[in-house]
SEPAKOL-391101 format. One record per residue (C-alpha): residue number from 1; residue in three letters; x, y, z. Coordinates in pm, 1 decimal. Each point is the difference from the previous one (the first is absolute). Layout:
N
(site NUM "ALA" (X Y Z))
...
This chain:
55
(site 1 "MET" (1348.0 -4742.2 15171.8))
(site 2 "ASP" (-112.1 -52.0 360.0))
(site 3 "SER" (-319.6 -188.7 -75.7))
(site 4 "LYS" (-46.5 -345.0 154.3))
(site 5 "ARG" (-261.9 -98.9 -258.3))
(site 6 "LYS" (111.0 -277.4 -231.2))
(site 7 "TYR" (-119.4 -112.6 -341.2))
(site 8 "TYR" (84.0 -350.4 -122.7))
(site 9 "GLU" (-2.6 -67.8 -375.1))
(site 10 "LEU" (13.3 -369.0 -93.5))
(site 11 "HIS" (131.9 -87.1 -344.7))
(site 12 "LYS" (-177.0 -324.3 -85.9))
(site 13 "THR" (235.8 -85.7 -286.3))
(site 14 "ASP" (299.4 -44.5 233.2))
(site 15 "ASN" (-175.1 -5.6 341.2))
(site 16 "VAL" (213.3 291.2 128.0))
(site 17 "THR" (-153.6 275.7 213.3))
(site 18 "ASP" (115.8 360.6 -20.7))
(site 19 "ILE" (-48.7 204.5 318.4))
(site 20 "TYR" (-61.7 374.2 11.4))
(site 21 "ASN" (-56.8 258.4 270.7))
(site 22 "TYR" (-280.7 235.3 -92.2))
(site 23 "GLU" (-172.8 313.5 120.4))
(site 24 "VAL" (-315.6 176.8 -110.2))
(site 25 "LEU" (80.1 362.3 -81.1))
(site 26 "ALA" (-225.3 296.4 84.5))
(site 27 "ASN" (-130.2 16.0 -359.0))
(site 28 "GLY" (-98.2 -370.0 2.4))
(site 29 "ASP" (296.7 -123.8 -204.4))
(site 30 "VAL" (191.0 -298.2 137.2))
(site 31 "LYS" (380.7 12.7 22.2))
(site 32 "PHE" (187.9 -331.0 -2.9))
(site 33 "GLN" (362.2 -80.3 81.5))
(site 34 "SER" (146.3 -342.9 -52.7))
(site 35 "VAL" (128.8 -203.0 295.4))
(site 36 "GLU" (68.0 -330.2 -174.9))
(site 37 "MET" (-15.5 -79.0 -370.9))
(site 38 "MET" (58.0 -331.4 -175.0))
(site 39 "GLY" (96.5 -153.7 334.6))
(site 40 "LYS" (272.4 255.0 82.0))
(site 41 "LYS" (8.6 307.9 223.1))
(site 42 "ASP" (-45.9 305.7 -221.7))
(site 43 "ASN" (-128.5 341.9 108.5))
(site 44 "THR" (90.9 186.4 -319.9))
(site 45 "TYR" (-333.5 -22.3 -184.5))
(site 46 "VAL" (-247.6 279.3 82.8))
(site 47 "PHE" (-321.8 79.7 -185.4))
(site 48 "THR" (-336.2 169.0 54.0))
(site 49 "ASP" (-337.5 -135.3 -111.1))
(site 50 "THR" (-278.3 239.5 -87.5))
(site 51 "LYS" (-364.6 -102.3 -29.0))
(site 52 "ILE" (-149.8 99.0 -332.6))
(site 53 "ASN" (-373.4 61.8 3.2))
(site 54 "GLU" (-166.7 -154.1 -302.7))
(site 55 "ASP" (-329.5 116.3 -146.4))
């Protein structure tokens, strides 16, 4: 993933921040790839979020 955009997710229970690269795809979905998880370098976790329109 070439994106320079970063998302920081703070876990308040243990005060650890996970870091992800992300990119917005053409269809509006957002693809994330981990950079650091639980305080350690880790680029193995990839997922895509999709917005669900509610009535």
